[in-house]
Each structure stands twice: as structure tokens, then as C-alpha cells.
N, CA, C and O atoms as a MOPAC input file, in Angstrom:
PM7 MOZYME 1SCF
protein

 N     39.20200 1    30.01600 1    42.01800 1
 C     38.03600 1    29.41400 1    41.37300 1
 C     36.82100 1    29.45300 1    42.29000 1
 O     35.70500 1    29.70400 1    41.83400 1
 N     37.03300 1    29.20300 1    43.58400 1
 C     35.91200 1    29.19400 1    44.53200 1
 C     35.24000 1    30.56600 1    44.58200 1
 O     34.02500 1    30.64800 1    44.76200 1
 N     36.01700 1    31.65200 1    44.42400 1
 C     35.43800 1    32.98800 1    44.42600 1
 C     34.47500 1    33.14800 1    43.25300 1
 O     33.36900 1    33.66200 1    43.42700 1
 N     34.87800 1    32.71900 1    42.07300 1
 C     34.00800 1    32.78700 1    40.89900 1
 C     32.74600 1    31.94700 1    41.12800 1
 O     31.64800 1    32.37000 1    40.76600 1
 N     32.89800 1    30.77100 1    41.72300 1
 C     31.75400 1    29.91300 1    42.02500 1
 C     30.79600 1    30.65100 1    42.96000 1
 O     29.60000 1    30.73400 1    42.67700 1
 N     31.30200 1    31.18400 1    44.05900 1
 C     30.44900 1    31.85500 1    45.03700 1
 C     29.79500 1    33.09800 1    44.45400 1
 O     28.62300 1    33.36500 1    44.71700 1
 N     30.54200 1    33.85500 1    43.66700 1
 C     29.96900 1    35.05400 1    43.03200 1
 C     28.78900 1    34.68100 1    42.14000 1
 O     27.75900 1    35.35400 1    42.16100 1
 N     28.93100 1    33.63000 1    41.37100 1
 C     27.85700 1    33.20000 1    40.47500 1
 C     26.66400 1    32.65200 1    41.24100 1
 O     25.52200 1    32.89600 1    40.85200 1
 N     26.90100 1    31.92300 1    42.31500 1
 C     25.80800 1    31.37600 1    43.11500 1
 C     25.03600 1    32.48000 1    43.84200 1
 O     23.83400 1    32.34600 1    44.07200 1
 N     25.71100 1    33.55700 1    44.20100 1
 C     25.08900 1    34.63800 1    44.95900 1
 C     24.33900 1    35.65100 1    44.08900 1
 O     23.57700 1    36.46600 1    44.60900 1
 N     24.54900 1    35.60500 1    42.77000 1
 C     23.84800 1    36.54100 1    41.87900 1
 C     22.33800 1    36.34800 1    41.98600 1
 O     21.86000 1    35.23300 1    42.19700 1
 N     21.59900 1    37.42900 1    41.84000 1
 C     20.13600 1    37.36000 1    41.81800 1
 C     19.71300 1    37.09900 1    40.37600 1
 O     20.12700 1    37.80500 1    39.45700 1
 N     18.88700 1    36.07700 1    40.19500 1
 C     18.40900 1    35.73900 1    38.86300 1
 C     17.15400 1    36.50700 1    38.50700 1
 O     16.64200 1    37.29200 1    39.30400 1
 N     16.66200 1    36.27100 1    37.29400 1
 C     15.37900 1    36.81500 1    36.86200 1
 C     14.71000 1    35.77400 1    35.97700 1
 O     15.20200 1    34.65200 1    35.86700 1
 N     13.61600 1    36.12100 1    35.35600 1
 C     12.84400 1    35.13700 1    34.59100 1
 C     13.59100 1    34.60700 1    33.36800 1
 O     13.15100 1    33.63800 1    32.74900 1
 N     14.71000 1    35.23000 1    33.01500 1
 C     15.49800 1    34.73800 1    31.88200 1
 C     16.77600 1    34.04100 1    32.32700 1
 O     17.60700 1    33.68000 1    31.49300 1
 N     16.94000 1    33.84700 1    33.63700 1
 C     18.10400 1    33.15300 1    34.19100 1
 C     17.70000 1    31.71600 1    34.48500 1
 O     16.76300 1    31.47000 1    35.24400 1
 N     18.41600 1    30.76300 1    33.87800 1
 C     18.04500 1    29.34300 1    33.97500 1
 C     19.25500 1    28.49000 1    34.36100 1
 O     19.82900 1    27.81800 1    33.50400 1
 N     19.65000 1    28.50600 1    35.64100 1
 C     20.80100 1    27.69000 1    36.03100 1
 C     20.51300 1    26.19300 1    35.90000 1
 O     19.39500 1    25.73600 1    36.14200 1
 N     21.54300 1    25.44300 1    35.51500 1
 C     21.42300 1    23.99400 1    35.36900 1
 C     22.55500 1    23.29900 1    36.11900 1
 O     23.60600 1    23.88200 1    36.38800 1
 N     22.30100 1    22.02900 1    36.44600 1
 C     23.22800 1    21.22600 1    37.22400 1
 C     23.73400 1    20.04300 1    36.42000 1
 O     22.94700 1    19.22700 1    35.94100 1
 N     25.04200 1    19.95300 1    36.27500 1
 C     25.66700 1    18.73900 1    35.77700 1
 C     25.85000 1    17.88100 1    37.02300 1
 O     26.87900 1    17.94600 1    37.69700 1
 N     24.82000 1    17.06700 1    37.31900 1
 C     24.76900 1    16.28900 1    38.55900 1
 C     25.49600 1    14.96000 1    38.36000 1
 O     25.14100 1    14.17200 1    37.48300 1
 N     26.50200 1    14.72600 1    39.17100 1
 C     27.34100 1    13.53100 1    39.05000 1
 C     27.17200 1    12.64500 1    40.29000 1
 O     27.18200 1    13.11700 1    41.42800 1
 N     27.01600 1    11.35500 1    40.02500 1
 C     26.97200 1    10.35500 1    41.09600 1
 C     27.74000 1     9.13300 1    40.60500 1
 O     27.42000 1     8.57500 1    39.55600 1
 N     28.73900 1     8.72500 1    41.35300 1
 C     29.53400 1     7.54200 1    40.99700 1
 C     30.03000 1     7.59200 1    39.55600 1
 O     29.98700 1     6.58800 1    38.84500 1
 N     30.49800 1     8.75400 1    39.12900 1
 C     31.06800 1     8.89100 1    37.78700 1
 C     30.04900 1     8.93700 1    36.66200 1
 O     30.41800 1     8.82200 1    35.49300 1
 N     28.77600 1     9.10300 1    36.99000 1
 C     27.73000 1     9.17300 1    35.97000 1
 C     26.99900 1    10.50500 1    36.07600 1
 O     26.92200 1    11.10200 1    37.14900 1
 N     26.46100 1    10.96200 1    34.94100 1
 C     25.74000 1    12.22800 1    34.86500 1
 C     24.23900 1    11.96300 1    34.76000 1
 O     23.80800 1    11.03700 1    34.07200 1
 N     23.45500 1    12.78300 1    35.44700 1
 C     22.00200 1    12.62600 1    35.46600 1
 C     21.36900 1    13.32500 1    34.26900 1
 O     21.60100 1    14.51200 1    34.03900 1
 N     20.57000 1    12.58500 1    33.51200 1
 C     19.86600 1    13.14200 1    32.36400 1
 C     18.38800 1    12.77400 1    32.43800 1
 O     18.02400 1    11.69800 1    32.91200 1
 N     17.54900 1    13.67900 1    31.96500 1
 C     16.11100 1    13.45100 1    31.99100 1
 C     15.50300 1    13.64400 1    30.61900 1
 O     15.92800 1    14.51300 1    29.85700 1
 N     14.50200 1    12.82800 1    30.30300 1
 C     13.80500 1    12.93300 1    29.01600 1
 C     12.61200 1    13.86800 1    29.20800 1
 O     11.59400 1    13.48400 1    29.78500 1
 N     12.75100 1    15.10000 1    28.71700 1
 C     11.75900 1    16.17200 1    28.91900 1
 C     10.86900 1    16.29000 1    27.69400 1
 O     11.33800 1    16.24100 1    26.55700 1
 N      9.57700 1    16.44600 1    27.94800 1
 C      8.59200 1    16.56300 1    26.86800 1
 C      7.90100 1    17.92100 1    26.96700 1
 O      7.17800 1    18.19900 1    27.92400 1
 N      8.13800 1    18.75600 1    25.96500 1
 C      7.49100 1    20.06100 1    25.88800 1
 C      6.26200 1    19.94400 1    25.00000 1
 O      6.18100 1    19.05700 1    24.15100 1
 N      5.31700 1    20.83500 1    25.19900 1
 C      4.12500 1    20.86800 1    24.35300 1
 C      3.99900 1    22.26000 1    23.74000 1
 O      4.53100 1    23.23700 1    24.26600 1
 N      3.29100 1    22.32900 1    22.62800 1
 C      3.15800 1    23.60100 1    21.91900 1
 C      2.56700 1    24.70200 1    22.79000 1
 O      2.92900 1    25.86700 1    22.63000 1
 N      1.67200 1    24.36300 1    23.70300 1
 C      1.08200 1    25.40400 1    24.55300 1
 C      2.11900 1    26.02900 1    25.48400 1
 O      1.94400 1    27.16700 1    25.91900 1
 N      3.19200 1    25.30800 1    25.79500 1
 C      4.26300 1    25.83800 1    26.64100 1
 C      5.37300 1    26.49700 1    25.81700 1
 O      5.96600 1    27.48600 1    26.24600 1
 N      5.64600 1    25.95100 1    24.64700 1
 C      6.71000 1    26.50800 1    23.82300 1
 C      6.65500 1    25.91200 1    22.43700 1
 O      6.23700 1    26.57100 1    21.48500 1
 N      7.07800 1    24.65800 1    22.32100 1
 C      6.96500 1    23.93000 1    21.06700 1
 C      6.91100 1    22.44300 1    21.37300 1
 O      7.34600 1    22.00300 1    22.43800 1
 N      6.38800 1    21.68600 1    20.45400 1
 C      6.17400 1    20.25700 1    20.64800 1
 C      7.47000 1    19.50500 1    20.34800 1
 O      7.79700 1    19.25300 1    19.18900 1
 N      8.20600 1    19.15100 1    21.40800 1
 C      9.50300 1    18.49900 1    21.22600 1
 C      9.85900 1    17.72600 1    22.50100 1
 O      9.46600 1    18.11000 1    23.60300 1
 N     10.60300 1    16.64300 1    22.33500 1
 C     11.12600 1    15.87100 1    23.46600 1
 C     12.64600 1    15.83300 1    23.35900 1
 O     13.19700 1    15.54900 1    22.29500 1
 N     13.31000 1    16.11800 1    24.46000 1
 C     14.77500 1    16.16900 1    24.46900 1
 C     15.31900 1    15.60200 1    25.77700 1
 O     14.62900 1    15.58700 1    26.79700 1
 N     16.56300 1    15.13600 1    25.73300 1
 C     17.28700 1    14.77200 1    26.95500 1
 C     17.93400 1    16.03900 1    27.47600 1
 O     18.54300 1    16.79400 1    26.71900 1
 N     17.80000 1    16.26400 1    28.76500 1
 C     18.32100 1    17.48400 1    29.36300 1
 C     18.88700 1    17.16800 1    30.74800 1
 O     18.91400 1    16.01000 1    31.16700 1
 N     19.33300 1    18.19400 1    31.44600 1
 C     19.86100 1    18.03100 1    32.80100 1
 C     19.02000 1    18.88300 1    33.75400 1
 O     18.32100 1    19.78800 1    33.29900 1
 N     19.07000 1    18.61800 1    35.06900 1
 C     18.22400 1    19.35000 1    36.01100 1
 C     18.53500 1    20.85100 1    36.05000 1
 O     19.69200 1    21.26800 1    35.99500 1
 N     17.48600 1    21.63000 1    36.14400 1
 C     17.63200 1    23.07900 1    36.26000 1
 C     16.37300 1    23.77700 1    35.79700 1
 O     15.41600 1    23.13500 1    35.36400 1
 N     16.37800 1    25.10100 1    35.89100 1
 C     15.20700 1    25.83500 1    35.44700 1
 C     15.28500 1    27.30900 1    35.76500 1
 O     16.31900 1    27.81400 1    36.20400 1
 N     14.17900 1    27.99400 1    35.53700 1
 C     14.10400 1    29.45400 1    35.65600 1
 C     14.10300 1    29.95000 1    37.09600 1
 O     13.52300 1    29.33400 1    37.99000 1
 N     14.76800 1    31.07800 1    37.28800 1
 C     14.76600 1    31.74400 1    38.59000 1
 C     13.42100 1    32.40200 1    38.84200 1
 O     12.79000 1    32.94300 1    37.93300 1
 N     12.99900 1    32.34400 1    40.09300 1
 C     11.86100 1    33.13200 1    40.54700 1
 C     12.38600 1    34.50500 1    40.94200 1
 O     13.56200 1    34.66000 1    41.27000 1
 N     11.50900 1    35.49500 1    40.90700 1
 C     11.88300 1    36.86900 1    41.25000 1
 C     12.56200 1    36.92100 1    42.62000 1
 O     12.02000 1    36.43300 1    43.61100 1
 N     13.76500 1    37.52400 1    42.66200 1
 C     14.47900 1    37.71900 1    43.92200 1
 C     15.33200 1    36.55500 1    44.38400 1
 O     16.06100 1    36.68500 1    45.36700 1
 N     15.26200 1    35.41300 1    43.70000 1
 C     16.06700 1    34.24900 1    44.09200 1
 C     17.52000 1    34.41400 1    43.67400 1
 O     17.81900 1    34.99500 1    42.63000 1
 N     18.42000 1    33.89300 1    44.50600 1
 C     19.80100 1    33.78900 1    44.06200 1
 C     19.90000 1    32.59900 1    43.10300 1
 O     19.00900 1    31.74900 1    43.06000 1
 N     20.97300 1    32.55100 1    42.35200 1
 C     21.20500 1    31.43000 1    41.44000 1
 C     21.25300 1    30.12100 1    42.23900 1
 O     20.70400 1    29.10900 1    41.80300 1
 N     21.90600 1    30.14000 1    43.40000 1
 C     21.97800 1    28.92400 1    44.21400 1
 C     20.59500 1    28.48400 1    44.67900 1
 O     20.27600 1    27.29600 1    44.62800 1
 N     19.77500 1    29.42400 1    45.13000 1
 C     18.42300 1    29.07200 1    45.56300 1
 C     17.63100 1    28.45200 1    44.40600 1
 O     16.92200 1    27.46200 1    44.58800 1
 N     17.75800 1    29.04100 1    43.23000 1
 C     17.07100 1    28.49100 1    42.05100 1
 C     17.55000 1    27.08400 1    41.75100 1
 O     16.74100 1    26.17800 1    41.54800 1
 N     18.86200 1    26.89600 1    41.72300 1
 C     19.42700 1    25.59100 1    41.39000 1
 C     18.95100 1    24.53400 1    42.38300 1
 O     18.52500 1    23.45400 1    41.97400 1
 N     19.01700 1    24.82700 1    43.67000 1
 C     18.59000 1    23.85600 1    44.68200 1
 C     17.08800 1    23.57600 1    44.59400 1
 O     16.66900 1    22.42800 1    44.74300 1
 N     16.27300 1    24.60400 1    44.35500 1
 C     14.82500 1    24.41400 1    44.22500 1
 C     14.49700 1    23.58000 1    42.99500 1
 O     13.72000 1    22.62900 1    43.07500 1
 N     15.08200 1    23.93100 1    41.86800 1
 C     14.78900 1    23.22100 1    40.61500 1
 C     15.23900 1    21.76300 1    40.66900 1
 O     14.52200 1    20.87700 1    40.20300 1
 N     16.41600 1    21.50800 1    41.23100 1
 C     16.89100 1    20.12200 1    41.35500 1
 C     15.90700 1    19.32700 1    42.22000 1
 O     15.54900 1    18.20000 1    41.87800 1
 N     15.47500 1    19.91300 1    43.33400 1
 C     14.51200 1    19.21200 1    44.18100 1
 C     13.19100 1    18.98600 1    43.44100 1
 O     12.65700 1    17.87600 1    43.45400 1
 N     12.66000 1    20.03300 1    42.79300 1
 C     11.37300 1    19.91000 1    42.09800 1
 C     11.41100 1    18.86600 1    40.98500 1
 O     10.43600 1    18.14600 1    40.77100 1
 N     12.53100 1    18.78700 1    40.28200 1
 C     12.60700 1    17.87700 1    39.13100 1
 C     13.00700 1    16.45700 1    39.49800 1
 O     12.47500 1    15.50400 1    38.93000 1
 N     13.94200 1    16.29500 1    40.44400 1
 C     14.45800 1    14.94800 1    40.72700 1
 C     14.46100 1    14.55300 1    42.20200 1
 O     14.89000 1    13.45000 1    42.54100 1
 N     13.99000 1    15.43300 1    43.08100 1
 C     13.86000 1    15.08900 1    44.49300 1
 C     15.16100 1    15.02300 1    45.26600 1
 O     15.16400 1    14.58300 1    46.41600 1
 N     16.26100 1    15.44200 1    44.67600 1
 C     17.55300 1    15.41500 1    45.37300 1
 C     17.67500 1    16.66500 1    46.23900 1
 O     17.56600 1    17.78800 1    45.74500 1
 N     17.90100 1    16.45600 1    47.53500 1
 C     18.02700 1    17.57900 1    48.46200 1
 C     19.46600 1    17.78500 1    48.93400 1
 O     19.83600 1    18.88400 1    49.34700 1
 N     20.26300 1    16.73900 1    48.87400 1
 C     21.63100 1    16.82000 1    49.37000 1
 C     22.60300 1    16.69100 1    48.19800 1
 O     22.79300 1    15.61000 1    47.64100 1
 N     23.21600 1    17.82900 1    47.83800 1
 C     24.24500 1    17.79900 1    46.80000 1
 C     25.20300 1    18.96100 1    47.00400 1
 O     24.84700 1    20.00400 1    47.55300 1
 N     26.41400 1    18.75000 1    46.55200 1
 C     27.45300 1    19.77800 1    46.63800 1
 C     27.57400 1    20.47400 1    45.29200 1
 O     27.64200 1    19.82400 1    44.24900 1
 N     27.60000 1    21.78900 1    45.32300 1
 C     27.87300 1    22.56600 1    44.11400 1
 C     29.37800 1    22.80200 1    44.11800 1
 O     29.89100 1    23.63500 1    44.86500 1
 N     30.07000 1    22.05300 1    43.27100 1
 C     31.53500 1    21.99400 1    43.32500 1
 C     32.22800 1    23.06500 1    42.49400 1
 O     33.28700 1    23.56200 1    42.87700 1
 N     31.63000 1    23.42600 1    41.35000 1
 C     32.33300 1    24.31600 1    40.43500 1
 C     31.35600 1    25.02600 1    39.50200 1
 O     30.27300 1    24.51800 1    39.21200 1
 N     31.75400 1    26.19500 1    39.04300 1
 C     31.04000 1    26.93000 1    38.00900 1
 C     31.69300 1    26.56700 1    36.68400 1
 O     32.86800 1    26.86400 1    36.46800 1
 N     30.93800 1    25.92500 1    35.79400 1
 C     31.48600 1    25.46500 1    34.51700 1
 C     31.54200 1    26.59900 1    33.50200 1
 O     32.51500 1    26.72100 1    32.75700 1
 N     30.50800 1    27.42400 1    33.46900 1
 C     30.43800 1    28.52000 1    32.51000 1
 C     29.00400 1    28.94000 1    32.31000 1
 O     28.10500 1    28.49100 1    33.01900 1
 N     28.79600 1    29.81200 1    31.33200 1
 C     27.45900 1    30.32300 1    31.05900 1
 C     27.25600 1    30.38800 1    29.55300 1
 O     28.16100 1    30.76900 1    28.81200 1
 N     26.06600 1    30.01400 1    29.10700 1
 C     25.74200 1    30.07200 1    27.68000 1
 C     24.38400 1    30.73300 1    27.49300 1
 O     23.66500 1    31.00400 1    28.45500 1
 N     24.05500 1    30.98300 1    26.23900 1
 C     22.72200 1    31.45600 1    25.89700 1
 C     21.75000 1    30.30200 1    26.04500 1
 O     22.13200 1    29.13700 1    25.92700 1
 N     20.49400 1    30.62800 1    26.30300 1
 C     19.46900 1    29.60000 1    26.42000 1
 C     18.78100 1    29.33700 1    25.09900 1
 O     19.12600 1    29.92400 1    24.07300 1
 N     17.80000 1    28.44300 1    25.13700 1
 C     17.06200 1    28.06300 1    23.93700 1
 C     16.14600 1    29.18400 1    23.45600 1
 O     15.90300 1    29.32300 1    22.25700 1
 N     15.64100 1    29.97800 1    24.39000 1
 C     14.78700 1    31.10800 1    24.03300 1
 C     15.62800 1    32.38100 1    24.02600 1
 O     16.53300 1    32.53100 1    24.84700 1
 N     15.33400 1    33.29600 1    23.10800 1
 C     16.08100 1    34.54800 1    22.99000 1
 C     16.11400 1    35.28500 1    24.32700 1
 O     15.08200 1    35.47400 1    24.97000 1
 N     17.30600 1    35.69600 1    24.73200 1
 C     17.47600 1    36.44100 1    25.96800 1
 C     17.75300 1    35.59400 1    27.19500 1
 O     18.17000 1    36.12600 1    28.22400 1
 N     17.53200 1    34.29300 1    27.11400 1
 C     17.80100 1    33.41600 1    28.25400 1
 C     19.30200 1    33.26000 1    28.47200 1
 O     20.08500 1    33.25200 1    27.52200 1
 N     19.68300 1    33.13700 1    29.73100 1
 C     21.06400 1    32.92400 1    30.13600 1
 C     21.09700 1    31.66000 1    30.98800 1
 O     20.27700 1    31.48800 1    31.88900 1
 N     22.06700 1    30.76200 1    30.69100 1
 C     22.14300 1    29.47200 1    31.37700 1
 C     23.49700 1    29.32100 1    32.07900 1
 O     24.48000 1    28.93600 1    31.44600 1
 N     23.55500 1    29.62500 1    33.39700 1
 C     24.75400 1    29.32400 1    34.16200 1
 C     24.80100 1    27.80900 1    34.43000 1
 O     23.78700 1    27.20700 1    34.78200 1
 N     25.97200 1    27.20700 1    34.26500 1
 C     26.11800 1    25.75300 1    34.37300 1
 C     27.04200 1    25.42800 1    35.54500 1
 O     28.13900 1    25.97500 1    35.66000 1
 N     26.57100 1    24.52000 1    36.41800 1
 C     27.32700 1    24.17000 1    37.61800 1
 C     27.59000 1    22.67000 1    37.68200 1
 O     26.74100 1    21.86100 1    37.30900 1
 N     28.77800 1    22.31500 1    38.15900 1
 C     29.16800 1    20.92000 1    38.38000 1
 C     28.80000 1    20.57200 1    39.81100 1
 O     29.27100 1    21.21100 1    40.75200 1
 N     27.95600 1    19.55600 1    39.97700 1
 C     27.45400 1    19.16400 1    41.30000 1
 C     27.66500 1    17.66600 1    41.51600 1
 O     27.74700 1    16.89200 1    40.56100 1
 N     27.75100 1    17.27600 1    42.77500 1
 C     27.87700 1    15.85900 1    43.11500 1
 C     26.85400 1    15.50000 1    44.18800 1
 O     26.48300 1    16.32800 1    45.02000 1
 N     26.41000 1    14.25100 1    44.15000 1
 C     25.44500 1    13.76400 1    45.12800 1
 C     25.63900 1    12.27300 1    45.34200 1
 O     26.28000 1    11.59200 1    44.54200 1
 N     25.07200 1    11.77800 1    46.43800 1
 C     25.00800 1    10.33200 1    46.64500 1
 C     23.55300 1     9.87000 1    46.62500 1
 O     23.27500 1     8.68100 1    46.78300 1
 N     22.63000 1    10.80400 1    46.43200 1
 C     21.20800 1    10.47200 1    46.41400 1
 C     20.76900 1     9.93600 1    45.06000 1
 O     21.40000 1    10.18900 1    44.03300 1
 N     19.68000 1     9.19400 1    45.08600 1
 C     19.08000 1     8.66900 1    43.85100 1
 C     18.06000 1     9.68500 1    43.33900 1
 O     17.40300 1    10.36300 1    44.13000 1
 N     17.93300 1     9.78800 1    42.04300 1
 C     16.95100 1    10.68200 1    41.42500 1
 C     15.58600 1    10.00500 1    41.38800 1
 O     15.48300 1     8.78800 1    41.23600 1
 N     14.54000 1    10.82000 1    41.53100 1
 C     13.16500 1    10.33500 1    41.45300 1
 C     12.44000 1    11.10600 1    40.35600 1
 O     12.79900 1    12.24200 1    40.04500 1
 N     11.43300 1    10.49000 1    39.77800 1
 C     10.60100 1    11.16000 1    38.78700 1
 C      9.56300 1    11.99100 1    39.53700 1
 O      8.54500 1    11.46300 1    39.98500 1
 N      9.82000 1    13.28700 1    39.67200 1
 C      8.96200 1    14.16900 1    40.46600 1
 C      7.87900 1    14.85700 1    39.62600 1
 O      6.82800 1    15.23000 1    40.14800 1
 N      8.13700 1    15.02200 1    38.33200 1
 C      7.21100 1    15.73600 1    37.46200 1
 C      6.87900 1    14.88900 1    36.23200 1
 O      7.33500 1    15.18800 1    35.12900 1
 N      6.08500 1    13.83400 1    36.42200 1
 C      5.79900 1    12.93200 1    35.29200 1
 C      5.03900 1    13.60900 1    34.15400 1
 O      4.99900 1    13.08600 1    33.04000 1
 N      4.43600 1    14.76700 1    34.42400 1
 C      3.76800 1    15.50300 1    33.35700 1
 C      4.77200 1    16.21000 1    32.43400 1
 O      4.41700 1    16.61900 1    31.32800 1
 N      6.01900 1    16.35000 1    32.88800 1
 C      7.06400 1    17.01000 1    32.09200 1
 C      8.14600 1    16.04600 1    31.61400 1
 O      8.68800 1    16.20400 1    30.52000 1
 N      8.45500 1    15.05100 1    32.43700 1
 C      9.54800 1    14.11900 1    32.14900 1
 C      9.02400 1    12.69200 1    32.13500 1
 O      8.15000 1    12.33900 1    32.92700 1
 N      9.55900 1    11.86600 1    31.22800 1
 C      9.16600 1    10.45400 1    31.25600 1
 C     10.14900 1     9.62400 1    32.06600 1
 O      9.79000 1     8.55800 1    32.56600 1
 N     11.38700 1    10.09800 1    32.20300 1
 C     12.37400 1     9.35500 1    33.00600 1
 C     13.59200 1    10.20300 1    33.29700 1
 O     13.87800 1    11.17900 1    32.60400 1
 N     14.30300 1     9.80700 1    34.34300 1
 C     15.63500 1    10.31200 1    34.67100 1
 C     16.54600 1     9.10100 1    34.73500 1
 O     16.15600 1     8.05000 1    35.24400 1
 N     17.74800 1     9.24500 1    34.22500 1
 C     18.70000 1     8.13300 1    34.30000 1
 C     20.12000 1     8.67200 1    34.41800 1
 O     20.43300 1     9.78800 1    34.00400 1
 N     20.95700 1     7.83200 1    34.99700 1
 C     22.38200 1     8.13600 1    35.12600 1
 C     23.09300 1     7.48900 1    33.94700 1
 O     22.94700 1     6.28800 1    33.71700 1
 N     23.86100 1     8.27200 1    33.20100 1
 C     24.62300 1     7.72700 1    32.07900 1
 C     26.10800 1     7.98400 1    32.32700 1
 O     26.48100 1     8.95000 1    32.99200 1
 N     26.93200 1     7.11800 1    31.79200 1
 C     28.36700 1     7.32700 1    31.97000 1
 C     28.76200 1     8.63100 1    31.26900 1
 O     28.13200 1     9.05400 1    30.29900 1
 N     29.79900 1     9.23800 1    31.77900 1
 C     30.29300 1    10.46200 1    31.14300 1
 C     30.70600 1    10.15600 1    29.71200 1
 O     30.48600 1    10.96900 1    28.81400 1
 N     31.30400 1     8.98800 1    29.49300 1
 C     31.69600 1     8.58500 1    28.13800 1
 C     30.47800 1     8.53200 1    27.21300 1
 O     30.54300 1     9.01100 1    26.08100 1
 N     29.37700 1     7.96000 1    27.68000 1
 C     28.15600 1     7.88000 1    26.88500 1
 C     27.59300 1     9.28000 1    26.61200 1
 O     27.16700 1     9.57700 1    25.49600 1
 N     27.59800 1    10.12800 1    27.63200 1
 C     27.11300 1    11.50300 1    27.47500 1
 C     27.93200 1    12.23600 1    26.41000 1
 O     27.37600 1    12.93500 1    25.56300 1
 N     29.23800 1    12.07300 1    26.45800 1
 C     30.12700 1    12.75100 1    25.51300 1
 C     29.91700 1    12.23800 1    24.08900 1
 O     29.89300 1    13.02700 1    23.14400 1
 N     29.76700 1    10.92900 1    23.92900 1
 C     29.66200 1    10.32800 1    22.59500 1
 C     28.27700 1    10.43200 1    21.96800 1
 O     28.16300 1    10.46700 1    20.74300 1
 N     27.23000 1    10.48100 1    22.77400 1
 C     25.87100 1    10.35200 1    22.27300 1
 C     25.22100 1    11.72000 1    22.04100 1
 O     24.88800 1    12.42300 1    22.99600 1
 N     25.04400 1    12.08900 1    20.78700 1
 C     24.48100 1    13.38400 1    20.40500 1
 C     23.07800 1    13.62000 1    20.95700 1
 O     22.67700 1    14.77200 1    21.12500 1
 N     22.32100 1    12.56000 1    21.24300 1
 C     20.94800 1    12.77100 1    21.71800 1
 C     20.91500 1    13.51600 1    23.05000 1
 O     19.87000 1    14.05300 1    23.41900 1
 N     22.01400 1    13.56200 1    23.77000 1
 C     22.05600 1    14.25700 1    25.04900 1
 C     22.31700 1    15.75500 1    24.91700 1
 O     22.53800 1    16.43000 1    25.92200 1
 N     22.29400 1    16.28100 1    23.69800 1
 C     22.55500 1    17.70800 1    23.52000 1
 C     21.35200 1    18.57500 1    23.86200 1
 O     21.48600 1    19.79400 1    23.96600 1
 N     20.16600 1    17.96700 1    24.04000 1
 C     18.99400 1    18.74100 1    24.44300 1
 C     18.72400 1    19.89300 1    23.50600 1
 O     18.80100 1    19.74100 1    22.28700 1
 N     18.40600 1    21.05300 1    24.07200 1
 C     18.13200 1    22.23400 1    23.26700 1
 C     19.39900 1    22.94200 1    22.85600 1
 O     19.40500 1    23.67000 1    21.86300 1
 N     20.46800 1    22.74800 1    23.59200 1
 C     21.62500 1    23.60600 1    23.40000 1
 C     22.91300 1    22.83700 1    23.13200 1
 O     23.59500 1    22.41000 1    24.06400 1
 N     23.24000 1    22.66300 1    21.86300 1
 C     24.53900 1    22.06400 1    21.53900 1
 C     25.69900 1    22.89500 1    22.08900 1
 O     26.76500 1    22.35700 1    22.38900 1
 N     25.48700 1    24.21300 1    22.22200 1
 C     26.54000 1    25.08900 1    22.76000 1
 C     26.79100 1    24.74700 1    24.23000 1
 O     27.94000 1    24.59600 1    24.64600 1
 N     25.72200 1    24.62500 1    25.01000 1
 C     25.87900 1    24.26900 1    26.42600 1
 C     26.52000 1    22.89700 1    26.56100 1
 O     27.39700 1    22.69600 1    27.40100 1
 N     26.08300 1    21.95600 1    25.73400 1
 C     26.65500 1    20.60400 1    25.79000 1
 C     28.15100 1    20.64100 1    25.48300 1
 O     28.93100 1    19.93100 1    26.11900 1
 N     28.55700 1    21.46000 1    24.51300 1
 C     29.97900 1    21.57500 1    24.17200 1
 C     30.77900 1    22.11700 1    25.36200 1
 O     31.88500 1    21.65000 1    25.63200 1
 N     30.22100 1    23.09700 1    26.06800 1
 C     30.88500 1    23.65500 1    27.26100 1
 C     31.01100 1    22.57400 1    28.33200 1
 O     32.05500 1    22.44200 1    28.97200 1
 N     29.94100 1    21.80100 1    28.52100 1
 C     29.93900 1    20.72600 1    29.52800 1
 C     30.95000 1    19.64900 1    29.15100 1
 O     31.72000 1    19.20200 1    30.00100 1
 N     30.95700 1    19.23100 1    27.90000 1
 C     31.88700 1    18.18400 1    27.45200 1
 C     33.33600 1    18.63500 1    27.61100 1
 O     34.18200 1    17.86300 1    28.06000 1
 N     33.61900 1    19.87100 1    27.24600 1
 C     34.98300 1    20.38800 1    27.39700 1
 C     35.39800 1    20.31600 1    28.86700 1
 O     36.51900 1    19.91400 1    29.17800 1
 N     34.50100 1    20.70200 1    29.76500 1
 C     34.79800 1    20.65600 1    31.19400 1
 C     35.01600 1    19.22000 1    31.66200 1
 O     36.00000 1    18.92000 1    32.33700 1
 N     34.08800 1    18.33700 1    31.29700 1
 C     34.16500 1    16.95200 1    31.76900 1
 C     35.39600 1    16.21500 1    31.24200 1
 O     35.95200 1    15.37000 1    31.94300 1
 N     35.82000 1    16.51600 1    30.04400 1
 C     36.94600 1    15.80500 1    29.44800 1
 C     38.30400 1    16.41900 1    29.77800 1
 O     39.34600 1    15.82800 1    29.49500 1
 N     38.28600 1    17.62000 1    30.38600 1
 C     39.56400 1    18.23900 1    30.74300 1
 C     39.82400 1    18.21700 1    32.24700 1
 O     40.86600 1    18.68600 1    32.70500 1
 N     38.87700 1    17.67200 1    33.01700 1
 C     39.05300 1    17.61100 1    34.48000 1
 C     39.11100 1    16.17900 1    34.97000 1
 O     39.25500 1    15.94200 1    36.17000 1

């Protein structure tokens, strides 16, 4: 399993590669309330998890660590496992999903994009449909992983 994890982290991303982190602290998952606007894509607010688009030449790991820091200010976390990969919300996007752990607290780093970050129990995440964000498919992959491990 570690080989698959390392292979995925070492891949070079592109503008359609959007790795995300299922960030766990004390048995809770980090979720953020993201607000999009029509000028960026479409006017919608969703609960999502930390992550984002790769910059040219970045590895998936570099993207994941940069995006987590930019969105929630967490610098110290372990990337424990590769959960899987799904299609993104926009055509052609690819979303690699990683299971991560931290002991750090999340901060609101981008108030122009997010109104809050909060830790929710895994049980609440699994039961509450509002946490599906843009991708019910990605959420299903995450739930399957969380409930079978």
C-alpha cells in the first residue's frame, strides 16, 4: 500500500489535477464552507475538504501540502494513505484523495473563499448529506474508506 501512496504523491500534476486531503484530528474530519462566485465558476456554497489545483511542475504531494497550508494554515501533517481518485466537478478534472492526520488546529486563511472550517465527527460526516460538496462520487469513496478502516 505504501508503494501506491508514494507513487501517487510523486506524480506530477497539471491544471486539471486537484488533490484533496481527508484531514483527521482526534477522530474528526476537517470541513470548510466554500463560497464560489459566478465570475470564478458558478454561484454556489458547499462544504468541502482541503485541497486544490496543481501548479505547473508540482508533484501531487507538493500541491497537497501547499493547498492545505494556503486554506487552513496546517503545516505539520502526515499523509497516511491514498484513498482513491475520482473525477472532479469540472470536465477533465481528476481528484486524488489522501487520508491525512494532524495535531494542529485549522485557521481561516482565505476568508474571501471560505466562511469557516470545522472539525466534524466521522459519524456526522457520513450521515450528513450537506458534506458531499461538489462530488457525491468523491464523498462515497471517502465514506467507504472511513467506514471500512
